[in-house]
Every structure is written in structure tokens, then in C-alpha cells.
NUDO-825765 format. One line per field, with one value per residue (C-alpha): residue number from 0; residue in three letters; x, y, z. Coordinates in nm, 4 decimals, decimal comma. Layout:
REM residues N
n <- c(NUM	...)
res <- c(ALA	...)
u <- c(X	...)
v <- c(Y	...)
w <- c(Z	...)
END
This chain:
REM residues 295
n <- c(0	1	2	3	4	5	6	7	8	9	10	11	12	13	14	15	16	17	18	19	20	21	22	23	24	25	26	27	28	29	30	31	32	33	34	35	36	37	38	39	40	41	42	43	44	45	46	47	48	49	50	51	52	53	54	55	56	57	58	59	60	61	62	63	64	65	66	67	68	69	70	71	72	73	74	75	76	77	78	79	80	81	82	83	84	85	86	87	88	89	90	91	92	93	94	95	96	97	98	99	100	101	102	103	104	105	106	107	108	109	110	111	112	113	114	115	116	117	118	119	120	121	122	123	124	125	126	127	128	129	130	131	132	133	134	135	136	137	138	139	140	141	142	143	144	145	146	147	148	149	150	151	152	153	154	155	156	157	158	159	160	161	162	163	164	165	166	167	168	169	170	171	172	173	174	175	176	177	178	179	180	181	182	183	184	185	186	187	188	189	190	191	192	193	194	195	196	197	198	199	200	201	202	203	204	205	206	207	208	209	210	211	212	213	214	215	216	217	218	219	220	221	222	223	224	225	226	227	228	229	230	231	232	233	234	235	236	237	238	239	240	241	242	243	244	245	246	247	248	249	250	251	252	253	254	255	256	257	258	259	260	261	262	263	264	265	266	267	268	269	270	271	272	273	274	275	276	277	278	279	280	281	282	283	284	285	286	287	288	289	290	291	292	293	294)
res <- c(MET	ASP	LEU	SER	ARG	LEU	THR	THR	GLU	ASN	ARG	ASN	GLU	LYS	THR	MET	HIS	LEU	ASP	GLU	LEU	SER	THR	SER	LYS	VAL	LEU	SER	LEU	MET	ASN	GLU	GLU	ASP	GLN	ASN	VAL	PRO	ARG	SER	ILE	GLN	LYS	ALA	LEU	PRO	ALA	ILE	GLU	GLN	ALA	VAL	GLN	ALA	ILE	ILE	ASN	SER	PHE	GLN	ASN	GLY	GLY	ARG	LEU	ILE	TYR	MET	GLY	ALA	GLY	THR	SER	GLY	ARG	LEU	GLY	VAL	LEU	ASP	ALA	ALA	GLU	CYS	VAL	PRO	THR	PHE	GLY	THR	ASP	PRO	GLU	MET	VAL	GLN	GLY	LEU	ILE	ALA	GLY	GLY	MET	GLN	ALA	MET	THR	VAL	ALA	VAL	GLU	GLY	ALA	GLU	ASP	SER	GLN	PRO	LEU	GLY	ARG	GLU	ASP	LEU	GLU	THR	ILE	HIS	LEU	THR	ALA	ASN	ASP	THR	VAL	VAL	GLY	ILE	ALA	ALA	SER	GLY	ARG	THR	PRO	TYR	VAL	ILE	GLY	GLY	LEU	ASP	TYR	ALA	LYS	GLN	ILE	GLY	ALA	SER	THR	VAL	SER	LEU	ALA	CYS	ASN	PHE	ASP	ALA	LEU	ILE	SER	GLN	HIS	ALA	THR	ILE	ASN	ILE	GLU	VAL	GLU	VAL	GLY	PRO	GLU	ILE	LEU	THR	GLY	SER	THR	ARG	LEU	LYS	SER	GLY	THR	ALA	GLN	LYS	LEU	VAL	LEU	ASN	MET	LEU	SER	THR	ALA	SER	MET	ILE	GLY	ILE	GLY	LYS	VAL	TYR	LYS	ASN	LEU	MET	VAL	ASP	VAL	LYS	PRO	THR	ASN	GLU	LYS	LEU	ILE	GLU	ARG	ALA	LYS	ARG	ILE	ILE	MET	ALA	ALA	THR	ASP	CYS	SER	TYR	ASP	VAL	ALA	GLN	ALA	GLN	PHE	LEU	ALA	ALA	HIS	GLU	ASP	VAL	LYS	LEU	ALA	ILE	VAL	MET	ILE	LEU	THR	ASN	LEU	PRO	VAL	THR	GLU	ALA	GLN	ALA	ARG	LEU	ALA	THR	ALA	ASN	GLY	PHE	VAL	ARG	GLN	THR	ILE)
u <- c(6,3341	6,3175	6,0630	6,1599	5,9243	5,6104	5,4192	5,3235	5,7027	5,7756	5,8402	5,5722	5,7415	5,4704	5,5682	5,9545	5,9509	5,6475	5,8226	5,8569	5,4907	5,2418	4,9550	4,7202	4,9353	4,9768	4,5966	4,5435	4,7931	4,6176	4,2906	4,4267	4,5800	4,2900	4,0811	4,2825	4,1378	3,7703	3,9113	4,1725	3,8695	3,6456	3,9100	3,8680	3,5009	3,4728	3,6909	3,4965	3,1764	3,3320	3,4220	3,0764	2,9251	3,1452	3,0653	2,6991	2,7542	2,9145	2,6328	2,3680	2,5496	2,5851	2,9226	3,1154	3,3297	3,6752	3,8993	4,2584	4,5527	4,8332	4,8708	4,6364	4,4966	4,3999	4,2486	4,0322	3,9171	3,8258	3,6411	3,4272	3,3512	3,2384	3,0278	2,8212	2,6680	2,4884	2,4157	2,2845	2,1927	2,4311	2,5785	2,9426	3,0450	2,9241	3,1589	3,5017	3,8226	4,1568	4,4663	4,8310	4,9248	4,5544	4,3363	4,6367	4,7604	4,4621	4,6554	5,0193	5,2367	5,3221	5,6668	5,7110	5,3498	5,2847	5,6024	5,4619	5,2846	5,2077	5,0251	4,8090	4,7048	4,6871	4,4435	4,1988	4,2293	4,1286	3,8110	3,7476	3,7519	3,5330	3,4917	3,1753	3,3511	3,5269	3,8668	3,9718	4,3320	4,4150	4,7689	4,8466	5,1929	5,0411	5,3184	5,2336	5,3406	5,0581	4,7955	4,9649	4,9739	4,6046	4,5055	4,7078	4,5310	4,1881	4,2519	4,4000	4,0484	3,8289	3,7180	3,6792	3,9886	4,0025	4,3132	4,3012	4,6223	4,7344	4,9953	4,9605	5,0973	5,0818	5,2353	4,9215	4,7225	4,9164	4,7528	4,3961	4,1350	3,9847	4,2248	4,1409	4,4280	4,3798	4,6962	4,6571	5,0100	5,2864	5,1651	5,2293	5,4243	5,6433	5,5429	5,2420	4,9876	4,7166	4,6638	4,5506	4,5925	4,4151	4,1253	4,1134	4,0906	3,8235	3,6018	3,6531	3,5505	3,2378	3,1502	3,2267	3,0127	2,7207	2,6775	2,6823	2,4310	2,1982	2,2466	2,1069	1,8080	1,9469	1,8179	1,4630	1,4764	1,7768	1,6909	1,8917	1,6005	1,7959	1,9438	1,9986	1,8416	2,0973	2,0569	1,8305	1,9519	1,9192	1,5700	1,4586	1,6335	1,4614	1,1285	1,2088	1,3114	0,9606	0,7937	1,0054	0,9292	0,5620	0,4612	0,2968	0,2915	0,5072	0,2643	0,1959	0,5637	0,6144	0,3302	0,4385	0,8040	0,7069	0,4694	0,7437	0,9643	1,1806	1,2551	1,2319	1,2063	0,9240	0,7318	0,7642	0,6162	0,3593	0,2239	0,2759	0,0921	-0,1622	-0,0492	0,0047	0,3443	0,3564	0,2193	0,4511	0,7495	0,6558	0,6120	0,9450	1,1174	0,9712	1,1304	1,4508	1,4316	1,3749	1,1174	1,0291	0,9588	0,7397	0,5196)
v <- c(8,7284	8,9063	8,7521	8,9389	9,2073	8,9913	8,9537	8,6088	8,5053	8,6874	8,5043	8,5540	8,6813	8,5178	8,1693	8,1605	7,8593	7,6909	7,3396	7,3823	7,4686	7,2383	7,1282	7,3337	7,6520	7,5883	7,5648	7,8746	8,0776	7,9450	8,0478	8,3785	8,4400	8,3211	8,6022	8,8678	8,7392	8,8770	9,2180	9,2276	9,1401	9,4146	9,6712	9,5163	9,5308	9,8207	9,6352	9,3067	9,4867	9,6180	9,2580	9,1270	9,3896	9,2868	8,9221	9,0044	9,1964	8,9063	8,6726	8,9034	8,9226	8,5362	8,5459	8,3441	8,3600	8,2036	8,1671	8,0825	8,0261	7,7904	7,5670	7,6368	7,9503	7,7486	7,4582	7,7140	7,8635	7,4923	7,4257	7,7450	7,6915	7,3239	7,4210	7,6756	7,3765	7,1986	7,5262	7,7521	7,5060	7,6564	7,4794	7,3611	7,6026	7,9108	7,9286	7,7507	7,7027	7,6752	7,5530	7,5676	7,2282	7,1051	6,8882	6,6715	6,9659	6,9396	6,6720	6,6680	6,9717	7,0099	7,1294	7,4764	7,5125	7,8125	7,9834	7,9954	8,2983	8,1539	7,8583	8,1081	8,2440	7,8926	7,7586	8,0652	8,0117	7,6500	7,7355	8,0243	8,3143	8,6019	8,9844	8,8823	8,6782	8,7950	8,6397	8,6429	8,5743	8,4398	8,4383	8,4619	8,6023	8,8286	8,7611	8,4174	8,4245	8,1741	8,4406	8,7328	8,5600	8,4902	8,8309	9,0026	8,7918	8,8521	9,2322	9,1915	9,0398	9,2816	9,0632	9,1824	9,1304	9,0812	9,0211	8,8674	8,8714	8,8579	9,1137	9,4888	9,6561	9,3018	9,2583	9,0936	9,4114	9,5888	9,3323	9,3629	9,6244	9,5540	9,4708	9,2917	9,2992	9,1238	9,1306	8,8988	8,8945	8,6359	8,2817	8,0863	7,8402	8,0611	8,0704	7,8317	8,0375	7,7542	7,8840	8,2458	8,3506	8,0531	8,1159	8,4770	8,3557	8,1099	8,3755	8,6265	8,3626	8,2792	8,6581	8,6749	8,3732	8,4109	8,7786	8,7462	8,4483	8,6659	8,9326	8,7120	8,5894	8,2356	8,3275	8,4338	8,5704	8,3840	8,0535	7,8876	7,8345	7,6976	7,4301	7,1125	6,8071	6,5566	6,2988	6,2055	6,4834	6,7501	6,6424	6,6689	7,0078	7,1348	7,0366	7,2250	7,5222	7,5132	7,4892	7,7783	8,0110	7,9522	7,8472	7,5434	7,1840	6,9052	6,7237	7,0388	7,1126	6,7487	6,7586	7,0807	6,9707	6,6799	6,8996	7,1373	6,8460	6,8938	7,2563	7,4346	7,7943	7,7043	7,5112	7,8116	8,0407	7,7930	7,7937	8,1788	8,2579	7,9669	7,9213	7,6028	7,5001	7,6589	8,0088	8,0113	7,9241	8,2200	8,4639	8,3480	8,3976	8,7609	8,8481	8,7129	8,4326	8,6514	8,5141	8,8356	9,0147	8,7125	8,7143)
w <- c(7,4923	7,8210	8,0398	8,3478	8,2807	8,2755	8,6031	8,5133	8,5136	8,8365	9,1694	9,4461	9,7504	9,9758	9,8454	9,8452	10,0769	9,9127	9,9424	10,3083	10,3885	10,5422	10,2951	10,5199	10,4584	10,0802	10,0391	10,2572	10,0401	9,7177	9,8276	9,9467	9,6161	9,4087	9,5791	9,3732	9,0527	9,0432	9,1767	8,8782	8,6287	8,7709	8,6269	8,2850	8,2736	8,0089	7,7599	7,8303	7,7452	7,4273	7,3312	7,4089	7,1686	6,8890	6,9473	6,9448	6,6270	6,4800	6,5622	6,4320	6,1081	6,0582	6,1958	6,4539	6,7796	6,7492	7,0370	6,9778	7,2098	7,3172	7,6191	7,8958	7,7198	7,4084	7,6242	7,8095	7,4636	7,3445	7,6745	7,6581	7,2875	7,3569	7,6416	7,4266	7,2313	7,5147	7,7256	7,4542	7,1677	6,9329	6,6241	6,6872	6,4171	6,5937	6,8719	6,8085	7,0101	6,8022	6,9831	6,8637	6,7429	6,6998	6,9202	7,0153	7,2117	7,4427	7,6281	7,4674	7,4234	7,0442	7,0101	6,8553	6,7630	6,9948	6,8387	6,4892	6,3567	6,0241	6,1957	6,3720	6,0270	5,8592	6,1372	6,0505	5,6913	5,7216	5,8976	5,6286	5,8602	5,7426	5,8294	6,0048	6,2786	6,6020	6,6910	7,0507	7,0967	7,4562	7,6039	7,9694	7,8761	7,6144	7,3564	7,1994	6,8376	6,7258	6,8614	6,7136	6,3724	6,3931	6,5153	6,2404	5,9799	6,1222	6,1179	5,7604	5,6427	5,8546	6,1299	6,4958	6,7146	7,0887	7,2973	7,6486	7,8361	8,2011	8,1798	8,1281	7,8243	7,6584	7,3107	7,1722	7,2666	6,9839	6,7473	6,8483	6,8295	7,1821	7,4672	7,7764	8,0169	8,3666	8,5646	8,8792	9,0035	9,0262	9,0659	9,3848	9,1617	8,9695	8,5872	8,6274	8,4528	8,4752	8,8343	8,8773	8,5182	8,3957	8,6424	8,5182	8,1576	8,2436	8,4177	8,1301	7,8643	8,0785	8,0590	7,6910	7,5922	7,8366	7,7914	7,4198	7,4271	7,6493	7,3913	7,1222	7,2989	7,4158	7,7748	7,9112	8,2737	8,3987	8,2239	7,9440	7,7137	7,4158	7,6348	7,4262	7,5811	7,4771	7,7819	8,0670	8,2930	8,0352	7,9272	8,2818	8,3176	8,0124	8,1651	8,4823	8,2825	8,1033	8,4464	8,5861	8,2895	8,2680	8,6167	8,4686	8,6135	8,5306	8,3246	8,1077	8,0757	7,9524	7,7083	7,5515	7,5446	7,3208	7,1197	7,0543	6,9340	7,2377	7,1768	7,5248	7,4046	7,1688	7,4333	7,6542	7,3944	7,3116	7,6789	7,7381	7,4242	7,3828	7,0271	6,8464	6,7238	6,3784	6,4866	6,7913	6,5656	6,3343	6,6060	6,7545	6,4484	6,3963	6,7276	6,6381	6,9054	7,1950	7,4216	7,5942	7,2691	7,1428	7,4238)
END
């Protein structure tokens, strides 16, 4: 295995004496290097857009978004999937993150898991992957066998496939239909892809999930109208969202929030259309959950 051609494994010429630098200089260098990340992502926007459309198509056909990766890449996928539930009120099954070695690998490395192509396939079989799903394989190196095994199986059954790598001409790009390659340059700490590469992956995953949720009506204006009010903070946020969307008072927002059974989107529609719960629900359903089309 030749890692020398991978940018993620190369040494950064600016940090050859990292251990001799002051804390201030280390932090300054990290900040300087991190600024390369969004510029690198900008070049990949066309591919990211294609991926978002594939994910939207999956959602519209009852399919799911499945992230899969190993190590940091896998952890970031699990994180993004988990955040979709409270942010967009999605079912936990709708966006899922698979990590080589299972959930114990979130905190402890599972020896050999990322090197197994069959394990990638097995994990997708376990969740009963279908042709309506989209699989996003994440690998900073762009060559993780676990991810390759998953992408190959996903293509075999007709699911949409997306690769996300931090090296150009990545091996996983040969195993997916849509290829996102974001090369951010050598890390300040050689090979530590939890740094710039991890940041790049997190930003791209933010784009994939957020833009896809906008595309299926989970957002009205710039408000997350399907937020799940699962704690006191989110309950208050839900009321503020209703107020912002309708220009109503706190008392009205609270009353309609309760009348809508704590469904923020439904409360907004009730206020803007002056309709009772059942009629507002029906109209919202006809508009496929899009508030703007409903009103």
C-alpha cells in the first residue's frame, strides 16, 4: 500500500518544527491552515449539488440517507445523522450513520474493521438497504475498504452512491456515481485527518443534510419549522420560531403551539391561514409539507 501519493499523508512544509513552536504560533498556524478548507469545498460545489439532488430524490421516494465511514469519517457521519432528528424532526431511520466496527467504534478503535470490504456490505444488509436509498461513503484517504465494500453493494442493488474524499483521484471515487473530492492539503500534524480533512467533511455533511431537508420542506424562510421540541430550551425555541414566521405575539404562539399538539409547522400554518387543526393538517399534506405552498 503506497500512502506517499496521498495528500492527507504528506508532511506540511510549514510545520516541520511544530514541536519547537510556541503555543501562540501553533494556534496561528492551525487557524491559517483551516482557512484553506472552505476555499477547497467551493471547487466541489457542483458535485455536492448533484449529491443533494440524489438525496432529495431518495427522500421523496420513501428512501433514506445512509452515511458510512471508519474512524473520524464514520464518527462525523453518525454525528450528522443524529443531529437531523432534533433539528428537522426526522425519524431516526431516515438519516443513519454507519461506522466500521459499530457504535463502540465511536470511542474505541475496533481493530481491522475499516479494512473489511465484506463488513461494509454486511452493515448495509443489516439495515435492509433498498434501491430508494442514497449511500454516502466517507473516507479522508479515499481508499477505506469498508467504505468501498458498502458502495459496491449499494450500486449492485441500485441505490444512489456518493463518495466523499479528501484526496483527488480517490479510489472510492471509482466506486460511486457522484464523487465529492475536497483536497485541503497536508495536515499540520502529519496524517491527523481529524483536523482539516475532518473539518472539510463536517462542512460538506452540513451541506448535504441541510440542503436536502430544505428541498423536502423542512424549512420555511430560514426557520427550522420541523424542530422537535424535546426539552425546555427547544420548546421555547419552537415558540420563537412560530413568532418569527407569523409575526404573532408570544401568547398566540404558545396557544397555537399547544393547539397544534406541539407541531411547530402546523401551528404556523394555522396562524397564517386562520384554519383549524384538521383543515390545516390536510392542506399541509396536500402541499407535501411545504409551508410556503400551503399558505
